[in-house]
C-alpha positions as CSV (number, residue, x, y, z in Angstrom):
1,M,-11.0,229.8,4.2
2,P,-7.6,229.9,6.0
3,E,-5.9,233.2,6.5
4,V,-2.1,233.8,5.9
5,Y,-0.8,236.3,8.4
6,P,2.5,238.1,7.5
7,V,5.1,238.6,10.2
8,G,7.3,241.6,9.6
9,M,10.7,242.5,11.0
10,A,10.8,242.6,14.8
11,E,7.4,241.0,15.1
12,I,6.1,237.9,16.8
13,R,2.8,236.3,15.9
14,I,1.1,233.0,16.8
15,A,-1.9,231.3,15.1
16,K,-3.7,228.0,14.9
17,A,-4.6,225.7,12.0
18,P,-6.0,226.0,9.4
19,D,-4.3,229.5,9.2
20,A,-0.7,230.1,8.2
21,L,2.1,232.5,9.0
22,A,4.4,234.1,6.4
23,A,7.6,236.1,6.1
24,Y,8.6,237.7,2.8
25,G,11.9,238.9,1.6
26,V,14.0,237.5,4.5
27,G,17.7,238.3,4.1
28,S,20.0,238.5,7.1
29,C,17.1,238.3,9.5
30,V,16.3,234.9,11.0
31,I,12.8,233.5,11.3
32,V,12.3,231.1,14.1
33,A,9.2,228.9,13.8
34,M,7.9,227.0,16.8
35,Y,5.1,224.4,16.4
36,D,3.0,222.2,18.6
37,P,1.6,219.4,16.4
38,K,-0.9,218.3,19.1
39,S,-2.7,221.6,19.2
40,S,-1.7,222.8,15.7
41,I,-0.6,226.1,17.2
42,G,2.6,227.7,16.0
43,G,4.4,231.0,15.9
44,L,7.1,233.0,14.2
45,A,9.7,235.4,15.6
46,H,11.2,237.6,12.9
47,V,14.7,238.4,14.5
48,I,16.7,241.3,13.1
49,L,19.8,241.3,15.4
50,P,21.5,238.6,17.5
51,D,22.0,240.2,20.9
52,S,20.4,242.9,23.0
53,T,23.4,243.3,25.3
54,G,24.2,247.0,25.8
55,V,20.8,248.3,24.7
56,A,19.3,250.6,27.3
57,P,16.2,248.9,28.9
58,D,14.0,251.9,28.0
59,R,15.0,251.6,24.3
60,L,14.8,247.8,24.1
61,N,12.4,246.2,21.6
62,P,12.5,242.6,22.8
63,K,11.0,241.3,19.5
64,K,14.1,242.6,17.6
65,F,16.8,240.4,19.1
66,A,17.4,236.7,19.1
67,D,18.2,236.5,22.8
68,T,14.9,238.2,23.8
69,A,12.5,237.4,20.9
70,I,12.8,233.7,21.0
71,P,12.0,233.3,24.7
72,L,9.2,235.8,24.2
73,L,7.8,233.6,21.4
74,F,8.0,230.6,23.7
75,Q,6.2,232.5,26.5
76,T,3.5,233.7,24.1
77,L,2.9,230.1,22.9
78,S,2.8,228.9,26.5
79,H,0.2,231.5,27.4
80,A,-1.9,230.1,24.5
81,G,-1.8,226.6,26.1
82,V,1.1,225.0,24.3
83,F,3.2,222.6,26.3
84,K,7.0,222.8,26.0
85,G,7.3,219.0,25.6
86,N,5.2,219.2,22.4
87,L,7.2,222.0,20.7
88,W,9.8,221.8,18.0
89,A,11.4,224.6,16.0
90,K,12.6,225.4,12.5
91,M,14.8,228.3,11.3
92,V,15.0,230.2,8.0
93,G,17.1,233.1,6.9
94,G,20.5,234.4,8.0
95,A,21.8,235.2,4.5
96,E,24.7,237.5,3.9
97,M,23.0,240.1,1.8
98,F,25.7,242.7,1.7
99,P,29.0,242.4,-0.1
100,P,31.8,241.5,2.3
101,T,34.0,244.3,3.6
102,E,37.4,244.2,5.1
103,D,35.8,243.7,8.5
104,F,34.5,240.2,8.4
105,S,33.1,240.5,11.9
106,L,30.0,242.1,10.4
107,N,28.6,238.8,9.1
108,I,25.2,239.7,10.6
109,G,23.3,236.8,8.9
110,K,25.6,234.2,10.4
111,K,25.5,235.9,13.8
112,N,21.7,236.0,13.7
113,S,21.6,232.3,12.8
114,E,24.0,231.3,15.6
115,A,22.3,233.4,18.2
116,A,18.8,232.1,17.3
117,L,20.0,228.5,17.4
118,T,21.6,229.2,20.8
119,A,18.4,230.7,22.2
120,V,16.2,227.8,21.0
121,K,18.6,225.2,22.4
122,K,18.7,227.2,25.7
123,L,15.0,226.7,26.0
124,G,15.4,222.9,25.3
125,I,13.3,222.9,22.2
126,P,14.5,220.5,19.4
127,V,15.4,222.1,16.1
128,M,13.9,219.9,13.3
129,A,15.2,221.8,10.3
130,T,17.2,224.8,9.2
131,E,17.5,226.7,6.0
132,T,20.0,229.4,6.8
133,G,23.1,231.1,5.3
134,G,23.9,231.7,1.7
135,T,23.7,235.0,-0.1
136,I,20.1,235.0,-1.4
137,G,16.9,236.1,0.4
138,R,14.0,233.8,1.0
139,S,10.3,234.0,1.5
140,M,8.3,231.4,3.5
141,V,4.9,230.2,4.5
142,F,4.5,228.2,7.7
143,R,1.4,226.0,7.4
144,L,-0.1,225.3,10.8
145,D,-2.2,222.4,9.6
146,S,1.0,220.4,9.0
147,G,4.0,222.3,10.5
148,R,5.6,222.4,7.1
149,I,7.4,225.5,5.8
150,S,7.2,226.2,2.1
151,L,10.3,228.1,1.0
152,T,10.8,230.2,-2.1
153,V,14.4,231.1,-2.9
154,L,15.2,233.5,-5.7
155,G,16.5,231.6,-8.7
156,E,15.7,228.1,-7.2
157,S,12.6,225.9,-7.2
158,S,10.5,226.1,-4.1
159,K,10.9,223.4,-1.5
160,E,9.5,222.4,1.9
161,I,11.2,221.9,5.2
């Protein structure tokens, strides 16, 4: 029977079909899914913040930031035998979960989404779908037998991307 492996904040995990990867209660974080349909291997990076600039190297958790976690996910998949030419990506999350303040520069969900998209594009990996923004959290299951992501959004019917 297939396993569903949860991926928490500042975690990266890869798996192979028939298993699945999941992220629950995703708010301003961004989940980047990468998938190789030829090998049915995929992975998730659960990004908390957009940019590691200014973080002391001895205090840096590379799985926490979009600019470091996404290349690390790609590298992890490469070590598992996935070829870059087969990969595509999908993104989920980036909601604004906190009421706006007078300082609109703190839109962390939007910044996370933009940084994640930039990091994926920098690797040259096509983005097949995004489900980002808004003000409501999401949960997702990434099925590695098909590459589909099942989304559950509070107050809405579930859907697939």
